[in-house]
ZAFI-605153 format. One record per residue: x, y, z of N, C-alpha, C in turn; residue in one letter. Coordinates in steps of 0.2 Angstrom, whole numbers. Example, Ala and Ser with C-alpha at 12.3 -4.5 7.8 and 13.67 -1.06 7.14 Angstrom:
! residues 2
<site <66 -28 39> <62 -22 39> <66 -16 39> 'A'>
<site <64 -11 35> <68 -5 36> <64 0 39> 'S'>
***
This chain:
! residues 343
<site <4 -6 0> <0 0 0> <4 6 0> 'M'>
<site <10 6 2> <14 12 3> <20 12 -1> 'N'>
<site <23 18 -3> <29 18 -7> <34 15 -3> 'S'>
<site <38 12 -6> <44 8 -3> <50 11 -5> 'F'>
<site <52 16 -1> <58 20 -2> <63 20 3> 'Q'>
<site <69 22 2> <74 22 7> <73 28 12> 'P'>
<site <76 28 17> <74 32 23> <77 40 22> 'S'>
<site <81 41 17> <85 47 17> <82 52 12> 'F'>
<site <76 51 9> <73 55 5> <65 55 5> 'W'>
<site <62 60 2> <55 60 2> <52 56 -4> 'N'>
<site <46 53 -3> <43 49 -8> <35 50 -7> 'S'>
<site <32 47 -12> <24 48 -12> <21 47 -5> 'T'>
<site <23 42 -2> <20 41 5> <25 40 10> 'S'>
<site <31 43 9> <36 43 14> <40 50 14> 'N'>
<site <36 55 17> <39 62 17> <44 63 22> 'P'>
<site <49 59 22> <55 60 27> <59 66 25> 'L'>
<site <63 69 29> <66 75 28> <72 75 23> 'N'>
<site <72 78 18> <77 78 13> <84 81 16> 'L'>
<site <83 85 21> <89 88 24> <94 83 28> 'S'>
<site <91 77 29> <95 72 33> <101 70 28> 'Q'>
<site <107 69 31> <113 68 27> <113 61 25> 'S'>
<site <116 60 19> <116 53 16> <121 49 20> 'R'>
<site <126 52 23> <131 48 27> <127 44 32> 'E'>
<site <123 48 36> <119 45 42> <115 39 39> 'F'>
<site <112 40 33> <107 35 31> <111 29 29> 'S'>
<site <116 30 26> <120 24 23> <123 20 30> 'Y'>
<site <124 23 35> <126 20 41> <120 16 44> 'Q'>
<site <114 18 43> <108 15 45> <106 9 41> 'S'>
<site <108 9 34> <106 4 30> <111 -1 30> 'I'>
<site <109 -7 33> <114 -13 33> <113 -18 28> 'S'>
<site <117 -23 28> <116 -28 23> <109 -31 23> 'T'>
<site <106 -32 30> <100 -35 31> <94 -31 27> 'A'>
<site <95 -24 28> <90 -20 25> <90 -19 17> 'E'>
<site <96 -21 14> <97 -20 7> <96 -27 4> 'T'>
<site <96 -32 7> <96 -39 4> <90 -43 7> 'I'>
<site <90 -44 14> <85 -48 17> <78 -45 16> 'I'>
<site <77 -39 18> <70 -36 18> <68 -35 11> 'L'>
<site <72 -33 6> <69 -33 -1> <67 -40 -3> 'P'>
<site <71 -45 -1> <69 -52 -3> <62 -54 1> 'A'>
<site <61 -52 7> <55 -53 11> <49 -50 7> 'L'>
<site <50 -44 6> <45 -40 2> <43 -43 -4> 'I'>
<site <48 -46 -8> <47 -49 -14> <43 -55 -13> 'G'>
<site <44 -59 -8> <40 -65 -7> <33 -63 -5> 'I'>
<site <32 -58 -1> <25 -56 1> <21 -54 -5> 'L'>
<site <25 -50 -10> <21 -48 -16> <20 -53 -21> 'C'>
<site <24 -58 -21> <23 -64 -25> <17 -68 -23> 'S'>
<site <17 -69 -17> <11 -72 -14> <4 -68 -15> 'T'>
<site <5 -62 -14> <-1 -57 -16> <-3 -57 -23> 'G'>
<site <2 -58 -28> <1 -58 -35> <-3 -64 -37> 'L'>
<site <-1 -70 -34> <-5 -76 -35> <-12 -76 -32> 'V'>
<site <-12 -74 -26> <-19 -74 -23> <-24 -69 -26> 'G'>
<site <-21 -63 -28> <-26 -59 -31> <-28 -61 -38> 'N'>
<site <-23 -63 -42> <-25 -66 -48> <-30 -72 -48> 'I'>
<site <-30 -76 -43> <-34 -81 -41> <-41 -78 -40> 'L'>
<site <-41 -73 -36> <-48 -70 -34> <-51 -67 -40> 'I'>
<site <-48 -63 -44> <-50 -60 -50> <-53 -66 -55> 'V'>
<site <-49 -71 -56> <-50 -76 -61> <-57 -80 -58> 'F'>
<site <-57 -81 -52> <-63 -85 -49> <-70 -80 -50> 'T'>
<site <-69 -74 -49> <-75 -70 -50> <-77 -69 -57> 'I'>
<site <-72 -68 -61> <-74 -67 -68> <-77 -73 -71> 'I'>
<site <-75 -79 -69> <-77 -85 -72> <-84 -87 -69> 'R'>
<site <-86 -84 -63> <-92 -86 -60> <-98 -84 -64> 'S'>
<site <-103 -88 -65> <-109 -86 -69> <-113 -81 -65> 'R'>
<site <-114 -81 -59> <-118 -76 -55> <-113 -72 -51> 'K'>
<site <-113 -66 -52> <-108 -62 -49> <-112 -58 -44> 'K'>
<site <-111 -58 -37> <-115 -54 -32> <-112 -47 -32> 'T'>
<site <-115 -43 -28> <-113 -36 -27> <-106 -36 -23> 'I'>
<site <-105 -40 -18> <-99 -41 -14> <-93 -43 -19> 'P'>
<site <-95 -48 -24> <-90 -50 -28> <-87 -44 -32> 'D'>
<site <-91 -39 -34> <-88 -33 -38> <-84 -29 -34> 'I'>
<site <-85 -28 -27> <-81 -24 -23> <-74 -28 -22> 'Y'>
<site <-75 -35 -20> <-69 -39 -19> <-64 -39 -25> 'I'>
<site <-67 -40 -31> <-64 -40 -37> <-60 -33 -38> 'C'>
<site <-63 -28 -37> <-60 -21 -37> <-54 -20 -32> 'N'>
<site <-55 -23 -26> <-50 -23 -21> <-44 -27 -24> 'L'>
<site <-45 -33 -27> <-40 -37 -29> <-36 -33 -35> 'A'>
<site <-40 -30 -39> <-37 -26 -45> <-32 -21 -42> 'V'>
<site <-35 -17 -37> <-31 -12 -34> <-24 -15 -31> 'A'>
<site <-24 -21 -28> <-18 -24 -25> <-14 -26 -31> 'D'>
<site <-17 -28 -36> <-12 -30 -42> <-9 -24 -45> 'L'>
<site <-12 -19 -46> <-9 -13 -49> <-3 -11 -44> 'V'>
<site <-4 -11 -38> <1 -10 -33> <7 -15 -34> 'H'>
<site <5 -21 -34> <11 -26 -34> <15 -26 -41> 'I'>
<site <12 -24 -46> <15 -24 -53> <21 -19 -52> 'I'>
<site <20 -13 -49> <26 -9 -48> <31 -10 -43> 'G'>
<site <30 -16 -39> <34 -17 -34> <41 -19 -36> 'M'>
<site <42 -23 -41> <49 -24 -43> <54 -18 -44> 'P'>
<site <51 -13 -46> <55 -7 -47> <57 -4 -40> 'F'>
<site <52 -4 -35> <53 -1 -29> <58 -6 -25> 'L'>
<site <57 -12 -26> <62 -17 -22> <69 -16 -25> 'I'>
<site <70 -15 -31> <76 -14 -35> <80 -8 -32> 'H'>
<site <76 -2 -31> <79 4 -28> <81 3 -21> 'Q'>
<site <77 0 -17> <79 -1 -10> <85 -6 -9> 'W'>
<site <85 -11 -14> <91 -15 -14> <98 -12 -15> 'A'>
<site <97 -6 -19> <103 -2 -21> <104 4 -17> 'R'>
<site <101 3 -11> <102 9 -6> <98 15 -7> 'G'>
<site <93 15 -11> <89 21 -13> <90 24 -20> 'G'>
<site <95 21 -24> <96 23 -30> <91 21 -35> 'E'>
<site <89 26 -39> <84 25 -44> <87 26 -51> 'W'>
<site <86 20 -55> <90 20 -62> <85 20 -68> 'V'>
<site <78 21 -66> <73 19 -72> <71 26 -75> 'F'>
<site <73 31 -73> <71 38 -76> <65 41 -73> 'G'>
<site <65 48 -74> <60 52 -71> <52 50 -73> 'S'>
<site <51 48 -79> <44 47 -81> <41 40 -77> 'P'>
<site <45 35 -77> <43 29 -73> <43 30 -66> 'L'>
<site <47 35 -63> <47 37 -56> <40 40 -55> 'C'>
<site <38 44 -59> <31 47 -58> <26 42 -58> 'T'>
<site <26 38 -63> <21 33 -64> <20 28 -58> 'I'>
<site <26 26 -56> <26 21 -51> <23 24 -44> 'I'>
<site <26 29 -42> <24 32 -36> <17 35 -36> 'T'>
<site <14 37 -42> <7 39 -42> <3 33 -42> 'S'>
<site <4 28 -45> <0 22 -45> <0 19 -38> 'L'>
<site <6 19 -34> <6 17 -28> <1 21 -23> 'D'>
<site <1 27 -24> <-3 31 -20> <-10 30 -22> 'T'>
<site <-12 30 -28> <-18 28 -30> <-21 22 -27> 'C'>
<site <-17 17 -26> <-19 11 -23> <-21 12 -16> 'N'>
<site <-18 16 -12> <-20 18 -6> <-27 21 -6> 'Q'>
<site <-28 26 -10> <-35 29 -10> <-40 24 -12> 'F'>
<site <-39 20 -17> <-44 16 -20> <-46 10 -15> 'A'>
<site <-41 7 -12> <-42 2 -7> <-46 5 -1> 'C'>
<site <-44 11 2> <-48 13 7> <-55 15 5> 'S'>
<site <-56 18 -1> <-63 20 -3> <-67 14 -4> 'A'>
<site <-64 9 -8> <-68 3 -9> <-70 -1 -3> 'I'>
<site <-66 -1 2> <-67 -5 8> <-73 -1 12> 'M'>
<site <-72 6 12> <-77 10 16> <-84 9 12> 'T'>
<site <-85 9 6> <-91 9 2> <-94 1 3> 'V'>
<site <-89 -3 3> <-91 -10 4> <-94 -12 11> 'M'>
<site <-91 -9 16> <-94 -9 22> <-101 -6 23> 'S'>
<site <-102 0 20> <-109 3 20> <-114 -1 16> 'L'>
<site <-112 -5 10> <-116 -9 7> <-118 -15 11> 'D'>
<site <-113 -18 15> <-115 -23 19> <-120 -21 25> 'R'>
<site <-119 -15 27> <-124 -12 32> <-131 -12 29> 'Y'>
<site <-132 -9 23> <-138 -8 20> <-141 -15 18> 'L'>
<site <-137 -20 16> <-140 -26 14> <-142 -30 20> 'A'>
<site <-139 -30 26> <-141 -34 32> <-146 -30 37> 'L'>
<site <-145 -24 38> <-149 -20 43> <-154 -16 40> 'V'>
<site <-153 -13 34> <-158 -9 30> <-159 -12 23> 'Q'>
<site <-162 -18 23> <-162 -21 16> <-167 -18 11> 'P'>
<site <-172 -14 14> <-177 -11 9> <-176 -4 8> 'F'>
<site <-170 -1 10> <-168 6 8> <-163 6 3> 'K'>
<site <-163 11 -1> <-158 12 -7> <-157 6 -11> 'L'>
<site <-163 2 -12> <-162 -4 -16> <-160 -3 -23> 'T'>
<site <-162 3 -26> <-161 5 -33> <-154 6 -34> 'S'>
<site <-150 7 -28> <-143 8 -29> <-139 1 -28> 'L'>
<site <-142 -4 -26> <-139 -10 -24> <-140 -15 -30> 'R'>
<site <-139 -13 -36> <-139 -18 -42> <-132 -18 -44> 'T'>
<site <-131 -24 -48> <-124 -25 -51> <-122 -19 -56> 'R'>
<site <-126 -17 -60> <-124 -11 -64> <-123 -5 -61> 'S'>
<site <-127 -3 -55> <-125 3 -51> <-119 2 -47> 'K'>
<site <-118 -4 -45> <-112 -6 -41> <-105 -5 -45> 'T'>
<site <-106 -7 -51> <-100 -6 -56> <-99 1 -57> 'I'>
<site <-104 5 -58> <-103 12 -59> <-100 16 -53> 'R'>
<site <-103 13 -47> <-100 16 -41> <-92 15 -40> 'I'>
<site <-90 9 -42> <-83 7 -42> <-79 11 -47> 'N'>
<site <-82 12 -52> <-79 17 -57> <-78 24 -55> 'L'>
<site <-83 26 -51> <-82 33 -48> <-77 33 -43> 'C'>
<site <-76 28 -39> <-71 27 -34> <-64 28 -37> 'L'>
<site <-64 24 -43> <-57 24 -46> <-55 31 -49> 'W'>
<site <-61 34 -52> <-59 41 -54> <-57 46 -49> 'V'>
<site <-61 45 -43> <-59 49 -37> <-52 48 -35> 'A'>
<site <-50 42 -35> <-44 40 -32> <-38 43 -37> 'S'>
<site <-39 43 -43> <-35 46 -48> <-34 54 -47> 'F'>
<site <-40 56 -46> <-40 64 -44> <-36 65 -38> 'A'>
<site <-37 61 -33> <-34 63 -26> <-26 62 -27> 'L'>
<site <-24 58 -32> <-17 57 -32> <-13 62 -37> 'M'>
<site <-17 67 -39> <-14 72 -44> <-8 76 -41> 'L'>
<site <-8 78 -34> <-3 81 -31> <4 77 -32> 'P'>
<site <3 70 -31> <9 66 -32> <11 66 -39> 'V'>
<site <7 65 -44> <9 65 -51> <13 72 -52> 'W'>
<site <11 77 -50> <14 84 -51> <21 84 -48> 'I'>
<site <21 82 -42> <27 83 -38> <32 78 -38> 'S'>
<site <31 71 -39> <35 66 -39> <40 66 -45> 'S'>
<site <47 66 -43> <52 66 -48> <58 63 -46> 'K'>
<site <63 63 -50> <70 60 -49> <74 66 -46> 'V'>
<site <77 66 -40> <81 71 -37> <88 69 -37> 'I'>
<site <92 73 -40> <99 72 -41> <103 75 -35> 'K'>
<site <107 72 -32> <112 75 -26> <118 77 -29> 'F'>
<site <122 81 -25> <128 84 -28> <133 79 -30> 'K'>
<site <133 73 -27> <138 68 -29> <136 64 -35> 'D'>
<site <130 65 -38> <127 62 -44> <122 56 -42> 'G'>
<site <121 55 -36> <116 50 -33> <109 52 -35> 'F'>
<site <105 48 -38> <98 50 -40> <93 46 -36> 'E'>
<site <88 49 -34> <83 46 -30> <76 48 -33> 'S'>
<site <71 43 -33> <65 45 -35> <61 47 -29> 'C'>
<site <59 53 -29> <56 57 -23> <50 61 -24> 'A'>
<site <46 62 -19> <41 67 -19> <44 73 -16> 'F'>
<site <45 78 -20> <49 84 -19> <44 89 -14> 'D'>
<site <46 89 -8> <43 93 -3> <47 99 -1> 'L'>
<site <45 105 -3> <50 111 -3> <51 113 4> 'A'>
<site <46 113 9> <47 115 15> <44 111 20> 'S'>
<site <45 112 27> <42 108 32> <34 108 32> 'P'>
<site <32 114 30> <24 115 30> <22 110 24> 'D'>
<site <25 109 19> <23 105 14> <23 98 16> 'D'>
<site <28 96 20> <28 89 23> <23 88 28> 'V'>
<site <21 93 32> <16 92 37> <9 91 33> 'L'>
<site <7 96 28> <1 95 25> <0 89 21> 'W'>
<site <6 87 18> <5 81 14> <4 75 18> 'Y'>
<site <8 74 24> <7 69 28> <0 68 31> 'T'>
<site <-3 74 33> <-10 74 36> <-15 73 30> 'L'>
<site <-14 75 24> <-18 74 19> <-18 66 17> 'Y'>
<site <-13 63 17> <-13 56 16> <-15 51 21> 'L'>
<site <-13 53 27> <-16 49 33> <-23 49 35> 'T'>
<site <-26 56 34> <-33 57 35> <-37 53 30> 'I'>
<site <-35 55 23> <-40 52 18> <-39 45 17> 'T'>
<site <-34 41 19> <-33 34 18> <-34 30 24> 'T'>
<site <-34 33 30> <-34 29 36> <-39 32 41> 'F'>
<site <-37 38 44> <-41 40 49> <-48 42 48> 'F'>
<site <-50 44 41> <-57 45 40> <-61 39 38> 'F'>
<site <-58 34 34> <-62 28 33> <-63 24 38> 'P'>
<site <-58 23 43> <-58 18 48> <-64 19 53> 'L'>
<site <-66 25 55> <-72 26 59> <-78 24 56> 'P'>
<site <-79 25 49> <-85 23 45> <-85 16 45> 'L'>
<site <-80 12 44> <-80 5 43> <-82 2 50> 'I'>
<site <-79 4 55> <-80 2 62> <-88 3 64> 'L'>
<site <-90 9 62> <-97 10 64> <-102 5 60> 'V'>
<site <-101 4 54> <-105 0 50> <-105 -7 53> 'C'>
<site <-99 -10 54> <-99 -17 57> <-101 -17 64> 'Y'>
<site <-100 -12 68> <-103 -12 75> <-111 -13 74> 'I'>
<site <-114 -9 70> <-121 -9 69> <-123 -15 66> 'L'>
<site <-120 -18 62> <-121 -25 59> <-122 -30 65> 'I'>
<site <-116 -30 69> <-116 -35 75> <-122 -34 80> 'L'>
<site <-123 -27 81> <-128 -26 86> <-135 -28 83> 'C'>
<site <-136 -27 77> <-143 -29 74> <-143 -37 74> 'Y'>
<site <-138 -40 72> <-138 -48 71> <-139 -51 78> 'T'>
<site <-136 -48 83> <-136 -51 90> <-144 -49 93> 'W'>
<site <-146 -44 91> <-153 -42 93> <-158 -47 90> 'E'>
<site <-157 -49 83> <-161 -54 80> <-161 -61 83> 'M'>
<site <-155 -62 85> <-154 -69 89> <-157 -69 95> 'Y'>
<site <-157 -64 99> <-161 -63 106> <-168 -64 105> 'Q'>
<site <-171 -60 100> <-178 -61 98> <-180 -68 96> 'Q'>
<site <-176 -71 92> <-178 -78 90> <-177 -83 95> 'N'>
<site <-173 -82 100> <-172 -86 105> <-178 -86 110> 'K'>
<site <-180 -79 112> <-186 -79 116> <-192 -81 113> 'K'>
<site <-193 -80 107> <-199 -82 104> <-200 -90 102> 'S'>
<site <-194 -93 102> <-193 -100 101> <-195 -102 94> 'G'>
<site <-195 -97 89> <-197 -99 82> <-192 -102 79> 'C'>
<site <-185 -101 81> <-180 -104 77> <-175 -108 82> 'Y'>
<site <-171 -112 79> <-166 -116 83> <-161 -111 86> 'N'>
<site <-160 -110 93> <-156 -104 95> <-149 -105 93> 'P'>
<site <-147 -112 92> <-140 -113 90> <-138 -110 83> 'S'>
<site <-143 -110 78> <-141 -108 72> <-140 -100 71> 'I'>
<site <-144 -96 74> <-142 -89 74> <-136 -88 78> 'P'>
<site <-135 -91 84> <-129 -90 88> <-123 -92 83> 'R'>
<site <-123 -97 80> <-117 -99 75> <-116 -93 70> 'Q'>
<site <-121 -91 68> <-121 -85 63> <-118 -79 66> 'R'>
<site <-120 -78 72> <-117 -72 76> <-109 -73 77> 'V'>
<site <-108 -79 79> <-101 -80 80> <-96 -80 74> 'L'>
<site <-99 -83 69> <-96 -83 62> <-95 -76 59> 'R'>
<site <-100 -71 60> <-100 -65 58> <-95 -61 62> 'L'>
<site <-95 -62 69> <-91 -58 73> <-83 -60 72> 'T'>
<site <-82 -66 70> <-75 -68 69> <-73 -65 62> 'R'>
<site <-77 -65 57> <-75 -62 51> <-74 -55 51> 'M'>
<site <-78 -51 55> <-77 -44 56> <-71 -42 60> 'V'>
<site <-70 -46 65> <-63 -45 69> <-57 -46 65> 'L'>
<site <-57 -51 60> <-51 -53 56> <-50 -47 51> 'V'>
<site <-56 -45 47> <-55 -41 42> <-53 -34 45> 'L'>
<site <-56 -31 50> <-55 -25 53> <-48 -25 56> 'V'>
<site <-46 -31 59> <-40 -32 63> <-34 -31 58> 'G'>
<site <-35 -35 52> <-29 -35 47> <-29 -27 44> 'V'>
<site <-34 -24 43> <-34 -17 41> <-30 -13 46> 'F'>
<site <-32 -13 52> <-29 -9 57> <-22 -11 58> 'V'>
<site <-20 -17 59> <-13 -19 60> <-8 -18 54> 'L'>
<site <-11 -18 48> <-7 -17 43> <-6 -10 41> 'S'>
<site <-11 -5 42> <-10 2 40> <-9 6 46> 'A'>
<site <-11 5 52> <-10 9 58> <-3 11 59> 'A'>
<site <2 6 60> <9 7 62> <12 12 57> 'P'>
<site <11 11 50> <14 15 45> <12 23 46> 'Y'>
<site <5 24 47> <3 31 47> <5 34 54> 'H'>
<site <5 30 59> <7 33 66> <14 35 65> 'V'>
<site <18 31 62> <26 33 61> <26 39 57> 'I'>
<site <22 40 52> <22 46 48> <21 52 52> 'Q'>
<site <16 51 57> <14 57 61> <20 58 66> 'L'>
<site <23 53 69> <29 54 73> <35 57 70> 'V'>
<site <36 56 63> <41 58 60> <41 66 59> 'N'>
<site <35 69 60> <34 76 59> <37 79 65> 'L'>
<site <37 76 71> <40 79 77> <48 77 78> 'Q'>
<site <51 74 73> <58 72 74> <62 76 70> 'M'>
<site <67 79 74> <72 83 70> <77 78 67> 'A'>
<site <79 73 70> <84 68 68> <82 61 69> 'Q'>
<site <79 57 64> <77 50 65> <82 46 68> 'P'>
<site <80 42 73> <85 37 76> <85 30 72> 'T'>
<site <89 26 74> <90 19 72> <83 15 73> 'L'>
<site <81 17 79> <74 13 81> <69 16 77> 'T'>
<site <69 22 75> <64 24 70> <64 21 64> 'F'>
<site <70 20 61> <71 17 55> <69 10 55> 'Y'>
<site <70 6 60> <68 -1 61> <61 -1 61> 'V'>
<site <57 3 65> <50 3 65> <47 5 59> 'S'>
<site <50 10 55> <48 11 48> <48 6 44> 'Y'>
<site <53 2 43> <54 -4 39> <49 -9 41> 'Y'>
<site <48 -10 47> <43 -15 50> <36 -13 48> 'F'>
<site <34 -7 48> <28 -5 46> <27 -6 39> 'S'>
<site <32 -5 35> <32 -6 27> <30 -13 26> 'I'>
<site <34 -18 29> <32 -25 28> <25 -27 30> 'C'>
<site <23 -24 36> <16 -25 37> <11 -23 32> 'L'>
<site <12 -17 29> <7 -14 24> <7 -18 18> 'S'>
<site <13 -21 16> <13 -25 10> <11 -32 12> 'Y'>
<site <11 -35 18> <9 -41 20> <1 -42 19> 'A'>
<site <-2 -36 20> <-10 -36 19> <-12 -38 12> 'S'>
<site <-8 -35 7> <-10 -37 0> <-9 -44 -2> 'S'>
<site <-5 -48 2> <-4 -55 1> <-9 -59 5> 'G'>
<site <-11 -56 11> <-16 -60 15> <-23 -59 13> 'I'>
<site <-25 -53 11> <-32 -52 10> <-35 -57 5> 'N'>
<site <-33 -59 -1> <-36 -64 -5> <-37 -70 -1> 'P'>
<site <-33 -72 3> <-34 -79 6> <-39 -78 12> 'F'>
<site <-39 -72 15> <-45 -71 20> <-51 -72 16> 'L'>
<site <-52 -69 10> <-59 -70 7> <-60 -77 6> 'Y'>
<site <-55 -81 4> <-56 -88 3> <-58 -92 9> 'I'>
<site <-54 -91 14> <-55 -94 21> <-61 -93 24> 'L'>
<site <-63 -86 24> <-69 -84 28> <-76 -85 24> 'L'>
<site <-75 -87 18> <-81 -88 14> <-82 -95 11> 'S'>
<site <-86 -99 14> <-87 -106 11> <-89 -106 4> 'G'>
<site <-94 -101 2> <-96 -101 -5> <-91 -99 -10> 'N'>
<site <-86 -95 -8> <-81 -93 -12> <-76 -99 -13> 'F'>
<site <-75 -103 -8> <-71 -109 -9> <-74 -114 -14> 'R'>
<site <-81 -114 -14> <-85 -119 -18> <-84 -116 -25> 'K'>
<site <-85 -110 -26> <-84 -107 -33> <-77 -108 -36> 'R'>
<site <-72 -107 -32> <-65 -108 -34> <-64 -115 -36> 'L'>
<site <-67 -120 -32> <-66 -127 -34> <-70 -128 -41> 'T'>
<site <-76 -125 -42> <-80 -126 -48> <-76 -123 -54> 'Q'>
<site <-73 -117 -53> <-70 -114 -59> <-63 -118 -61> 'C'>
<site <-60 -121 -56> <-54 -125 -57> <-56 -131 -60> 'T'>
<site <-62 -134 -58> <-64 -140 -61> <-66 -139 -68> 'H'>
<site <-70 -134 -70> <-72 -132 -76> <-66 -131 -81> 'I'>
<site <-61 -128 -78> <-55 -126 -82> <-51 -133 -84> 'Q'>
<site <-51 -138 -79> <-48 -144 -80> <-51 -148 -85> 'G'>
<site <-58 -148 -85> <-62 -151 -90> <-61 -148 -97> 'K'>
<site <-61 -142 -98> <-60 -138 -104> <-53 -140 -107> 'T'>
<site <-48 -141 -103> <-41 -143 -105> <-41 -150 -108> 'T'>
<site <-44 -154 -104> <-44 -161 -106> <-48 -162 -112> 'E'>
<site <-54 -158 -113> <-58 -159 -119> <-53 -156 -125> 'R'>
<site <-49 -151 -124> <-45 -149 -130> <-40 -154 -131> 'E'>
<site <-37 -157 -126> <-32 -162 -128> <-35 -168 -132> 'I'>
<site <-41 -170 -130> <-44 -176 -133> <-46 -174 -140> 'N'>
<site <-48 -168 -141> <-50 -165 -148> <-44 -165 -152> 'H'>
<site <-38 -163 -149> <-32 -163 -153> <-30 -170 -155> 'F'>
<site <-30 -174 -150> <-28 -181 -152> <-33 -184 -157> 'G'>
<site <-39 -183 -157> <-44 -186 -162> <-42 -183 -169> 'N'>
<site <-40 -176 -169> <-39 -173 -175> <-32 -176 -178> 'T'>
<site <-28 -177 -174> <-21 -180 -176> <-22 -187 -179> 'L'>
<site <-26 -191 -175> <-28 -198 -178> <-31 -198 -185> 'K'>
<site <-36 -193 -186> <-39 -192 -192> <-34 -190 -198> 'S'>
<site <-29 -186 -196> <-24 -184 -201> <-20 -190 -203> 'S'>
<site <-18 -194 -198> <-14 -200 -200> <-19 -205 -204> 'F'>
***
C-alpha cells in the first residue's frame, strides 16, 4: 500500500526530511536492509500476486456475480496494480535508494502506488456501507444496490482515487544529489509541505475511513445479536443456528478490521511521529521498515482471507478450477482425435 523508499529522501508516501545527510542514512542501511528485507517483500508480493489473480479469475469465471464480488474484485485489482510496480521499488531499495529507471517511470510508479491507497480505502469503506444496507436496512436504497449501479460506483471510486493522487503526479520526480546519486522522490520544498502532505494522506486513507468502517460493522453486529435474542425468546428458530451465525460474523469482522488496522495503523502513526523528529533514530528506521512490511503483507493476506472466511467462495473456486480442467482435457482429446484423423 505504501511507497517503498529508502529512509533518506521523500517519496509519495514517505515524506521524510530531505535535509538528513546521506552519510547517516548509509550507516543505518545494513546488509539486512538491502538484501533480506527486499527479498522478504518480494516473497510477500509474489504471494499477493498469485492470490489476487486467483480472486479475479474466480469472480470473472463465476456465472452469477454478487454485489460483494464486484467490490472484492476491485480490491484485488487495486492490489495487483500496486504489486506490478513493486519490482522497481524493491530494486531501488536493494541499491540503497538509487533510482535508475528515469523520471517518467518514477512518476508513474509512485502515483499508482498512492492511487492504490486511495482506491483500497474508498472501496473498503463503500463495501462496508453496502453490507450495512444489505443486512440492517435491506429495503432502503435498493435501486442503488444492483450490479450495474455497483459497477458504476466502483468506477467513480477509481476516478476519485486518480483525482486525489494528482498532487503526487505533479510533484514526484527524480532528485539528483551533488555527488550524482539519483533518487525517486516526492519533492517537498518546506516543512509545511511535509506536514500538509502527511496529514492529507493519513486522514484520507486511514483516519477518515476507519471510523466509518467500524461504525458499519458495529451496527451490523448489534442488529444480528438483537435478532438472535428475539428468535431465542420467541422459540421460532433453533437458538444454535443464529448463535453460530453471530459467532461466524463476529469472527469475520474482527479478522478483516484487525488486518486493516494492524497493517495500516503502524505506518501512518510513524508518519505522524516523523513530523516531530528533527533527527530520526535507528529505532525509528527499524520501526519504519517493519511498518512497510506489514502494509505489504496485507496485499498478500487479503485474498486468502476472502477464501478462508467464505465457504461459498471456496466452492466457486473449486468449480472454476474443475471447469478449467475439463476444458483442457476436452481440448487435448480433440487434438488427439484430429491427429488420428490426419494419419
